[in-house]
N, C-alpha and C positions, 0 to 999 in steps of 0.2 A: 810449054808456052801457053799463056792464057788465050782463050778463044777470042777473036776479034769481036768487040762489042759486048763482051761478058760483063765487065765492070759497069758499063752503062746500063745494062739490063738489070743488074742487081740494084743499082742506084734507083732506077725507075720503080722497082718493087718496094725497096726499103724506105723510100720517101713517102709512101702511102701511110695512112693511119694504121698502126701496128700494135694491137693490144698485147702482143707478147712482149713488148718493150716499154709499155706505159707503167710508170712506177706508182702513180696514184690514179684511182679510177672512180667513176661515179657509181651510184648505187646500182644502176642497171646499164649495161652496155647498149648503145644505140644501134642494135642489130637491125638490118633492113633486108629481109628475105626478098621483098619485091625488087630491090636493087640487084640482088644476086640472080634472080630469075631473068631480069632484063639483060644482065651481062651474059648469062648462059645462052639466051636466045640469039643475041646479036652476034655471038662468035660461032654459031653453028652447032650448039648443043641442045637445041630445042627438043629433039626426040628423047633426050634423057630426063627432061624436066617433068616432075610428077604431075604438075598442073596440066600439062599437055598430053602425057601418056602415062597412065598408072603402071603399065608394064614396061620394064626397062628393055632397051634393044638387045642388051646382053646381060647375063646374070650379074647382079650387083649386090654386095653384102655391105650393110651399114652397121657400124659397131660403136656403141657409147659405153660409158662407165667411168666411175671415179678413178679406179685403177684397173689395170689389166687389159684395157681396150687395145693398146698398141701391140702387146704381146699376142693377144688373141688374133688380131688382124694379120700379124706375120705368120701365125700358125695356120690360119685358113689359107693364106696365100701359098704357104709351103706345101700343104696337101694338094691344092689345085695344080700347082706347078709340077709336082711329081706325078700327077695324073695326066700330064701332057698338055695342059691348057696354058695358053699365054695369059698370064695373070698380072694385072696392074694393081699396085698397092700404094695408097696415099696415106701417109702418117705425118704427125707433127708432135712436138717441134723437131727440128733436126739437131744433131749434136755438133757437127763441124761445117758441113757444106749444104747449101740449099738443095742440091741435087738429090740428097738422101730422101727427101720427101716423095719423090716420084720414082718408083721402082717397077720394073717389069721382070718377073721371075727373080726377084731379089737383087737385080742389077740396077743401080741408080742411073738416071738419065745423065747425059753428058753436058758439059758446059755449052757446047754448040747447040744442043737441043734447048737449053734454057734461053739462049739468044733467039732462036727461031720461035719459041713459044711466046716470048715477050713481044716480038715483032708482030705476031698474029693478033695480039690483043691490044697493042698500043693505041692504034687510032680509035678503036671503039671506046677505050677507057678515057681518052682525051675528050672525045665527044660527050661522054657521060659526065665528065667533070664540068664541062661548060654548061650543059643542060640543067643539071641538078644543083651545082654548087657544092656538092658533097659526093665525090665519086667513090668507086669501089675501094675497099680496104685491102691491106696486104693479104690477109687470109682469104678473102673472097677471090683475089686474083690468083693465088697459088692453088686454090681449089679448082678454079676454072682451068688453069694451066694443066693440072693433073688430068682432068677429064679430056682435055684436048689431046694431051700426050697419049693417053690410053686409046683414044679413038683413032688417032693418026697411025698408031703402031699396031692397029688391028688386034687388040686384046680380045680374048675369049671371055674374060670375066674381070670384074673390078671389085676391089675391097677398099672401102672408105672408112677411115677412122675419124670420128667426130673430134673437132678441135676443142670445143668447150660446151658443156651442157648437152644440147641435142635439139630441142624444139626450135630454137632460133639460130642454130649453127648453119653456116653456109652450105655444108654438105647435105643438109636436110631438104634441099629443093629437088634433089634427084630421086627418081624412082628406084625402088629396091626390090630384090627378090626374097631376101631374108634380112631381118634385123637382129641385133643381139645387144644385150645390156649385161655387162660383166659384174658390176658392183655399184653400190650406192654408199657414199660416205660423205663426211663433212669436208668440203673443199670448195673454193671459189664462192663462199657464202655471200660475198658482196655482189655477186652476179646472179647466183642461182637460187638463193633463199637460205634461211637460217635453220631449217629443220630437215630431217631426212625425208619426210613426205614431200616437202617443197622441191628439194633437189631431185627426188625420184620423178616428180611430175615433169620437170624440165627434160630429164633424160628419156623418159617415156614418150616424149614428143616425137621421137623418131619412128614410133610405131604407126604404120600406115594401114588403110583398110585392106583386110584379107591377106596381108603379108605376114607370114609366120615369124614369130619372135622367139629367140632363145634367151633365157635368163639364168644367171648363176647368183643372183642377189640373195642375201641371207637375212637381212633385217626385215622383220615381219611387216612394219609399216610401209617399207619400200615395196615389198612383194605385193601388198594389197593395192598400192597405187598402180603398179604395173599390170596386175591382173584386171583391175577395173578399166584401165585404159585399153588393154587388149580386147576386153569384152565389148567396149563401146565401139571399137574399130572392127569388130568381127574378125580379129586376127588370132589365129591359132597360137597358143602360148605353150612353150616347152620349158619346164622349170627343172633345174638341177636339184636333185634331192640331197640327202645327207652324204657326206664323204666318209668312207671307212678305211681303216687299216686292215691288212690281211687277217682273216680269222674272226673279225668282228661281225656280229649279227645285229647289233643295235648301235645307235650313234654313240661315239665316245663320250665319256663323262665331261660335262662342261662345254660340249660343242653342239648341243641340240638347240641352237639359238632360235631356229624357226621351225622346229619339228611340227608344231601344231598347224602351221600354215602350209609347210612344204609337203607334209606326209611323205610318201615314198618318192615323190618326184617323177618326172617323165623320163629321166635318165639319171644314173648314179655312177660313181666311180669308187674303186678301192685303190689305194696308193701304197706302193712298197718302195721305200727309198733305196737307191743304189748304194753300194758300200762307200763310194767316194763322193759322187755328185750326181744330181739328176734323180730320176725315179722310173719305175715301171708302173703303168696304170692299166687297170681293167675297167673298161667302159661298158655299162649295161643299159641298153635302150629298152624302155618299157612301153612307149607309146608309138604307134605307127605314125609316119613312115620311118622313124628312127630305127636303125639296124639293131639287131639283138645284142651284138657285142663287138668290141674291138680290144685288142691287147697291143699296147705300144710302149716303146721306151721313149723317155723324154730327156733331152739333154739339159734343159733348163732346170734350175734348182728351185725347190719350194713347193709346198702343198698348194699355194695360190696359183703357181704355174700349171700344176696338174688340173686344177679347176678350170683355168683358162683353156687348157688343151681339151677338156671335156666339152666346153662350149664350142670350140673350133670343130671338133668331131661332129657334134650335133648339127652345126651349121652346114657342114659339108654333106651330111646325110640328107638334109632338107633341100640342098641344091639339086639333088637328083630330080626333084619335082620341077626344076627349071630346065631339065634336059641334059644336065651334066652327068656323065657316067664316071664314077670314081672307083677304081679297083681297090681292093683291100690293101694291096701293097703300098698305095700312095699314102695311106694314113701312117703306116709305120715309117716309111722313108721320109715323109714330109716333116716328121717331128723328131726323128732320132738324132739329127745333127744340127737342128735349128738353134741358134743362139741370137738373142737380141742384145745389142750393145747397151751397157749401163743399166741392165736389169739384173741385179745381184750377180754382176759379172766378176769372175774370179781370175786372178793373176798370181803366178808363182814367182816370188822374188828371192834374192839371196838370203842366206841365213835361215832358210826354212820359213820365211815370212810369207803369209798369204795376204794379198790385197783384194779387197772387194770394192768395186765402184758401182754405186746404185743411185738411180735418179729419184729414189724415194723422197717425196715432198709433201706428204700428208700423213695423218695419224694411222690410217689403215696400211699404207705402204711401209711405214716405219715398223709397224707391228709385224708385218710379213718379214722384213729384214731381221728384226730381233729374233723371231722364231728360227730363221735360218742360222743365225749366230749361235743360238742355244743348241740347235740340233747338230750342226756341222763343226762348230768351233768351241765345244764346251770346255776344253782344258787350256785354251789359249788366252793369253793376256791381250786385251783389245784396246787399240788406239783408234779414236774416231776423229775425223776431220769433218766439220759440219758447217754448211752455209746454205742460206735459203732466201726466199723472196719476201718482200714486205706484205704481200697478200696471203701468205701462208701462216698457219698456226704454229709458230715456232715453239711456244712454251710447252704444249703437250708433247711435241716431238722430242724436245730436249729432256723433258721429264722422263720419257721412256728410254732415251739413249744414254743419258749420263750415268745411271747406275751400272751399265754394262762396261763403261770405259775406265781403264786405268789412267788413260790420258785423254782429254778432250780438247781439240783445237778448233776454235771458232774463227771463221773467215768469211770472205765475200768473193763472189765471182766478178770478173771484169767484162767489159763490153756490153753491158746491159744495165740500165739504171734501176731495175726493180729490186736489187739486192737489199737485204736488211743489214744494217751495220752490226759488226760483231760485238762492239762495246754494248750495244743495246741488248743483244742476246745474252751477254754475260750475266745480267741481273735475272735472267730466266732460268739459269742453271740451278738445279736443286743444291742446297748446301749439304756438304758431307757431315757437318756437325751443326745441329740446329741452334746451338748456343754461340756459333761463330759466324762471322761474315765472310770467312775465307773459303775459297774454292781451290784448294792447292793443286788439283789435278787438271785445272782448266787453263788454257793458254789462248790469248787473243793475238792473231797474226792476220792483218787485213789482206795481204796479198795471197791469192789462192795457191800459187805454186810454192811460195815460201812456206805456207801452212802445210802443204803436202810434204815438203822436204823435212820440215820439223816433225811431222807425224811419222815419217819413215825413220828418223833418228830416234824417236821415242819408242818405236815398236821394238820390243825385245826379240832376240833370236827365237824362232819358233812361234812368234806371236802373230797377230793379225792387224792390218791397217784397213779401216773401213772409212770410205769417203762417200758422203751422202748429203741429201737435203735439197738438191735442185738439179734439173737437167743442165743448167748452165755451168754449175760447178762440176758436174760429171764430165761435161765436154772438155773442160780445161784439164781436169785431173787425169782423164783417160789418156790423153796425148802424152802427158808426163809419165804415167805408169808404163806405157808401151816402151818407153826408152829404158826402163829399169828391168823389165821382165827378163828372166833367165833365158838364154838361147835354147831353142828347142822345146819350150814349154808354152802352155796356153792357159 
């Protein structure tokens, strides 16, 4: 039964300005950090606001990045939870239910708690609406609700994932103990800037005076921006060095992208893929107070997830400076079984078909997905269902995905107006024969579930069905996939 007042609470939130649902956007979002500060102070979160107190009341980790920030946030939360700390985790967007954004020890809040949180902020929000004529946005409210939830539930530590960018993101008004930047790539250019350096500057805006920052950024121009920002803020910077495979003593050919800038790094990892899925990684700390080494098994697939795990480990090491004691066992147990939904998530279907649902929605995340396909599914015929948003760079994503697909199905998600029309994407698919206008392996099916069904029909026995391009498409597809999964499999 739905909690009394639940739908009214959702309506109150979703009626606000919600940039996650706006299909056309101005060149720059009208972010208002002063409004977020005012909201936080009025609802009793003043002690957490950086302008009031540079030191957070409880340890708080703030994580930004073009990709990987959500996985890294979940990994840090997993380590802290296994260490015995009551850990609040705020991420976005959610896949199915709003409650997913507010988790304590990986358990989402309840519908009743959503109602209670909305009631605690409603009168303040209505007052701000009348006073300013432009009240808090949806994301500002959910950010405030997350902090209220974690405060009322007496959390020992908080992990906040940046929503968009960093410098002007609502999460950035709160004091932090450690910050992290997982990656810098081209995404949200209409908001963050058109170059890697401009985007890096926005994300580096989460770096605060004297607060340590962990980075796994690889592009030299982004590394330079982060280093300069950290130096200006007198913030200790811990940079991930090159990633190695077992037995390598130098960076692999073609992967020394930032060797001249990174040198050995403050911490490094070597990765050994498991025979089926996931990996083992050996973490080596080189700069105090990072610990000398950790060896852990990682359930999540991909070298990029191993890099995210390295950042999470370094963050947890640095949290010891904030008074948290984390035993070695927490690193292993916190990562060994952790899975993040719709992050190269694998399902076993009938006829030996493997399905992968991935929220990959930019060039970098698609590149990580393709690497996984090449590494783990090299001999399988691939059917891809793809749908994305209007503000995403569909053409380069399709250019990368189409050559991998025996069949490519273009679609759009429902329930959100940001989708890009599949007919529009059809013209972006590379031609299989440059002398022809035909794309015989490409299908246009507007309804997402119909597209997934068609993809399943096209997937040959022993093949693979890959669904990607958007969080919104992943949410629809995942629910459908769960109904197909073979009993007793994961």
